[in-house]
C-alpha positions as CSV (number, residue, x, y, z in Angstrom):
1,M,-55.6,-51.3,-113.7
2,D,-58.7,-49.7,-115.2
3,P,-59.8,-51.0,-118.7
4,A,-59.2,-49.1,-121.8
5,L,-61.7,-46.2,-122.3
6,H,-63.2,-46.7,-119.0
7,Y,-64.0,-43.1,-118.8
8,A,-66.0,-43.1,-122.0
9,P,-69.4,-44.9,-122.1
10,T,-70.6,-45.9,-125.4
11,P,-73.7,-43.8,-125.5
12,L,-71.5,-40.6,-125.2
13,V,-68.8,-41.5,-127.8
14,S,-68.9,-39.9,-131.2
15,A,-65.7,-41.2,-132.5
16,V,-62.4,-43.1,-131.5
17,H,-59.1,-42.0,-132.8
18,I,-56.1,-44.4,-133.0
19,D,-52.4,-43.5,-133.2
20,R,-50.3,-46.5,-134.5
21,G,-47.0,-46.9,-133.2
22,I,-45.4,-44.6,-130.5
23,S,-47.8,-41.8,-129.8
24,P,-46.5,-38.1,-130.1
25,V,-46.2,-36.4,-126.6
26,S,-49.1,-34.1,-127.9
27,E,-51.4,-37.2,-127.7
28,G,-50.8,-38.0,-124.1
29,P,-49.0,-40.9,-122.5
30,G,-48.9,-44.3,-124.2
31,I,-46.6,-47.1,-125.1
32,G,-46.9,-48.5,-128.6
33,G,-49.8,-46.5,-129.6
34,G,-52.7,-44.4,-128.3
35,V,-56.4,-44.4,-128.4
36,D,-58.6,-41.3,-127.7
37,A,-62.4,-41.3,-127.3
38,V,-64.1,-38.2,-128.5
39,F,-67.4,-37.2,-126.8
40,K,-70.3,-36.2,-128.4
41,K,-71.2,-32.4,-128.3
42,T,-73.5,-30.0,-129.9
43,D,-71.7,-28.4,-133.0
44,Y,-72.2,-24.6,-133.8
45,S,-74.8,-24.0,-136.4
46,N,-74.7,-21.8,-139.5
47,S,-77.2,-19.4,-138.4
48,S,-77.6,-16.7,-135.6
49,D,-81.0,-18.3,-134.8
50,A,-80.7,-21.1,-132.2
51,S,-81.4,-24.5,-133.2
52,L,-81.8,-27.6,-130.9
53,G,-80.2,-31.0,-131.3
54,Y,-80.0,-34.3,-129.6
55,D,-78.4,-37.7,-129.8
56,L,-79.8,-40.5,-127.8
57,T,-78.7,-44.2,-127.4
58,I,-80.0,-47.3,-125.7
59,G,-78.3,-50.8,-126.0
60,G,-78.0,-54.0,-124.1
61,R,-75.7,-57.1,-123.9
62,S,-76.5,-60.7,-123.2
63,V,-73.1,-61.7,-122.0
64,N,-73.7,-59.9,-118.6
65,D,-77.4,-58.9,-118.9
66,S,-76.3,-55.2,-119.0
67,V,-78.0,-52.1,-120.2
68,S,-76.5,-48.9,-121.4
69,T,-78.4,-45.6,-122.1
70,G,-77.5,-42.0,-122.5
71,G,-76.9,-39.1,-125.0
72,I,-76.8,-35.3,-125.3
73,I,-79.4,-32.5,-125.8
74,G,-78.4,-29.0,-126.4
75,A,-78.7,-25.8,-128.5
76,A,-76.4,-23.6,-130.6
77,T,-76.1,-20.7,-132.9
78,D,-73.1,-19.6,-135.1
79,T,-71.4,-18.0,-132.1
80,W,-72.3,-20.2,-128.9
81,R,-73.2,-23.8,-128.3
82,A,-74.2,-25.6,-125.1
83,N,-75.4,-29.0,-124.2
84,L,-76.2,-31.5,-121.3
85,L,-74.9,-35.0,-121.5
86,G,-75.7,-38.1,-119.5
87,A,-75.4,-41.9,-119.4
88,Y,-76.1,-44.9,-117.2
89,E,-74.7,-48.4,-117.4
90,E,-75.0,-51.4,-115.3
91,G,-74.4,-55.1,-115.7
92,G,-74.1,-58.4,-113.9
93,D,-71.2,-60.8,-113.8
94,T,-70.0,-62.0,-117.2
95,E,-71.2,-65.4,-118.1
96,Y,-69.2,-67.8,-120.2
97,K,-69.6,-71.5,-121.3
98,D,-67.8,-72.9,-118.2
99,G,-69.5,-70.7,-115.7
100,T,-69.4,-67.1,-114.3
101,I,-66.6,-64.6,-113.8
102,G,-67.3,-63.4,-110.3
103,G,-66.8,-59.7,-109.4
104,S,-67.1,-58.6,-113.0
105,E,-70.5,-56.7,-112.5
106,F,-70.5,-52.9,-112.9
107,Q,-72.6,-49.7,-112.4
108,R,-72.0,-46.1,-113.4
109,S,-73.6,-43.0,-114.2
110,I,-72.2,-40.0,-115.9
111,Y,-73.6,-36.5,-116.2
112,G,-72.3,-33.2,-117.4
113,L,-72.3,-30.2,-119.7
114,A,-70.2,-28.6,-122.4
115,T,-70.4,-25.1,-123.8
116,G,-68.4,-22.9,-126.3
117,L,-68.2,-19.5,-127.4
118,R,-66.6,-18.3,-130.7
119,T,-65.2,-14.6,-130.7
120,D,-62.7,-12.6,-132.8
121,L,-59.9,-13.8,-130.5
122,G,-60.8,-17.6,-131.0
123,E,-63.0,-20.1,-129.4
124,F,-63.4,-20.6,-125.6
125,S,-64.9,-24.0,-124.4
126,L,-65.8,-25.6,-121.2
127,D,-66.4,-29.2,-120.5
128,W,-67.5,-30.6,-117.2
129,R,-68.3,-34.2,-116.5
130,R,-69.2,-36.3,-113.2
131,H,-68.5,-39.9,-113.2
132,N,-70.3,-42.0,-110.4
133,T,-69.3,-45.7,-110.2
134,G,-70.7,-48.4,-108.2
135,F,-69.4,-52.1,-108.5
136,S,-66.8,-52.0,-111.3
137,G,-65.1,-55.4,-111.6
138,N,-62.6,-55.9,-114.3
């Protein structure tokens, strides 16, 4: 079974929404609640002039000697937005006081793009992501 939020690397998450109790059908499948990770994206600006934005993150963890890096870079006006995103994570087997949890190492990279267009008819958007996983012990 995949771990919770396995599809959402930390450097690309802007918010986590939690539904307590039984989740409504509109929030997707879930028993006893639901969790949704919201990916970072470039928001529309308040001007017709294009503005550049970015959000980059790097981190590490000592429990499995892991590294995590990634973020987004993009541009937007008041009618369109576009950004590229990417992340890379890798870590070794998890260590604890009595030894090592074998097969818990992981490696993954994610890249993609997001774009949107505002018109009189509403907003149209496209999000595309590619997940490449190497070792991914749970």
